[in-house]
N, C-alpha and C positions, 0 to 999 in steps of 0.2 A: 504494500500500500504506500502510495506516495504521500509524504508528509507536507502539509502546507505550513508556511512560516507565519504563525499567528502572532507571535511576539515580535515587536519591532526591536531594532538594535538597542534603543534606549530602554525599553521595557526589560529586556534580558539583562542589560547592564545593571538596572535597578535591583533585579533579583540577586545578582551577584554581590552588589555592594550593601544593600539594605537587608536582604534576606526575605523580602516580600515585593511582589509586583502586582499591579492591577492592569490586566490587558485592556487595550482599547477595543478589542473584539468583544461583541456582546452576544448573548444568547437571544434567540428569537422570542417575540411576544408569545407565540404559541407554546414554546418550551416553558416559559415562565408560568403561563396560565395552567398548563398541565401539571407542572411541578407543585404549584400552590394548591390546586385541587387535590392532588395526591396526598400532600402533607395534611391538609385539613381533614380529608376522609380517613386517613390513617389514624390521626389523633382521636377523631370521634369514635373510631372502632376499637381503640385501645385506651380506655379511660384510666386503666391501672398504671400506665406509663407516664412519667413526668415529661411533658412536651418541651420543657426548657432544655433537656438534653436526653436524647434517645440514641445510645450507641448501637453499632452493628445493625443498622436499620435494613441493609440489604439482606441480612440473614432472617429478618422478620418477614420480608416480602420481596421476592426476587424481581418484581416489576420495577423496583428502584434501579436495577441494573440498566434499564433502557435509558435512564437519565445520565448514568455514568458513561455510557458509550457515545455520547454526543461528540462528533468529530472536532468541533471547536475546542472542547476541553482536552481531548486526547492529543491533538496537534500541539496545543500549548504545553502540556505536560512533557511531551516528547522533546521539546526544545530544552527543557530543564534537566531531565533525568535520562534521556535517551529513548530509542524507538521501541525497546522491549519492555512492556509495562504490565505490572500486576496491580490490580485493585485489591488491597488487603484490609481496608477499613472504611467505614462509612458512619455517618451520624446525622441526626436531625437536631438542630439548635433552634427551637421555635420559642424564643424568650417571651414570656407572658407580658402583656401590656401593662399590668400592674403587679408589682412584686416579682418581676422576672429576675432570676438569680444572677449573681455575679460569677465570673470565672476568675479565679486568682491568677496572679502572675506565675507563669510556668513555662517549661519547654515540653514539647510533645513527647520526645523520644527517650526519656531517661530510663524507662523500663521496657522499651519495645524490643522484642527478641529478633531484631533484624541485623544481620552482619554481612558486609559492613552496613553501618547505619546511614543509609542513603535513601531518603524518602521525602516527598513533598505533600502538602495538603492543599486542596482546592476548596475554597469557601464560596458557595454560590448563593446570591441573594435572590429571594422571591418576594421579599418586602423591601420597602425603603429602609436602609440601614444608616443611622446617624449616631453621632455622639450622644444625643439626647435619649435614644432608646437602647443604649447599651452596645454600640458598635464594638467590634474587636479592636483592641489597641495593641501596639507592638513597639519594641525598642529597636530602631534601625541599627544594623550592624552587630547585633548581639549574637548572631550566628557565626561571626567571622572566624573565630578560633576553632570552630567545629568541635566544641566540647560541651559537656553538660555541667551545669552549676548545681550547687547543693540545694536540695529542697527539703521541706518538712511536711508532715501530714497534718491536715486541718479538716476535720470531719464536720464542719459547720453545715447545717441544713440550708444556709443561705447561699451556698456555693454549688456549682454544677460538678466540680472536680474536687478531690481531696488533697491534691499535691500543690504546694505553694512554694515559690522561690524564697529562699531564706533571706537573702539581701534584697530588700525592696526599694531602698532609697534611690539608687541610680535608675531603676526602671521607671519610677513615678516621675522623675524629672526630665526624662528624654522621650517619653512616649508620644506616638502619633495614632490618631484614629483612622480606621479603615472604613470610610463612608462609601456606600454603594447604592446605586439605584437597582431596581429589579432587572435581572438579566445580566448584571455585571458580576464578576467574580475576581477573587484574589488568589494568588498562589504563594505559599510561604514554605521556607526551609524548616527541616525537622529540628534544628538547633535554635530557632528564633524564640526569643522571650516574648510572650504575649499573654493577654487576658482580656477581660471586659468588665464594665461596671454593671451594677444593678439597673433594671429597667422599671421606672415608675412614670413613664411618659404618657401612658394611655394608648400608645401605638405599639403593636406587636413587632418583634424583630425576628423574622424567619429566614433561616439559611440551611442549606443542604451541604454537607461536608463529605469530601472524598479523599482517601489517603492512598497514594500510589507509591510503588517502589520499583526500581529497575530490576530486571531479572538477573542481573549480575550479583544481586544481593540474595541472601538466603533467609527465609523466615523460619527460624529454628524453633520448632515446637518443643523440643526437649529443654532448651534454654528457657522458654516461657514457663514450663512446668517447674523448673528449678527456681525461677524467680518467685513463683507463687509460694513455694516451700520456704525459701530463705528470706524473702522480703515482704510476704503477705500482700502482694499486689494483685490486682484484678487478673483472673485467669483468661488469657486470650489464646491459649495453646490450640484451641479448636477453630480458630478464626478461618473463614473461607478465603481462599486465594483464587481470584478470578483473573485469568490471563486475558488482558484486554487487547494487546497487540504483540506481534512478534513471537519469540520462542523463549523458553526458560534457559537463559545463557549459562547459569551456574549448574543446572541439571539436578538441583537438590530440593526444589520447591514442590511441595505436595499440592498440586493444583486441583481445584474443586471439580472441574469437569472430568479430569483424569480419574479422580477418585470415584466419581459416580459411574463412569464408564466401566470400571472394574468391579462394581458392587453387584 
């Protein structure tokens, strides 16, 4: 498949220097409307789930994969991590209009069992996303050393995640908001420090999140199980790995379709 160059030279350079870029390419109005309808119907059908953060949503309902296969998204991701792409994570962040939870300052990949740790996250807006309704915030350049910082566990019910950066001072002074219109999306590096504020604006903040890795990396299920035993982190050892493009370059990833084909 021929890859289109969706990211401009400046957008790709911004990803390298800041750790996050917002492509000028936008998803179609039809895509946005379908995604919004899907999110709202899914939330209505699953009242036991917290809409502020629903992880592994593709594994709840495989119809979400259709949104992940959008060529604009995959072409953009390919410019960042290469042409051989696995979708290994997904989430719905539909922050409530009143009392929407904050996400503490953190890095995504501190306990992810991916070696080497080379992955990016795509954050797709289907609502208007502003500072006022809890847009994602990030610290430009915090990914530059490609290392993880020390975190602590905070199980506050006011947060979507329980991992928080230990040193918060420098994050709060250098942060930028990622404001998006429906159909826009951002791409950020696994080492980027980011979070978001609580939402009491009266306007919902809805986004669909996709996590991609190059197939030169290995999603190590045994490492994931070990991390559960040693660190008491969330068990993601059974996470589905969907090959979106290309081939498994490292030859060690237990791809979901392959597993089904042999069952």
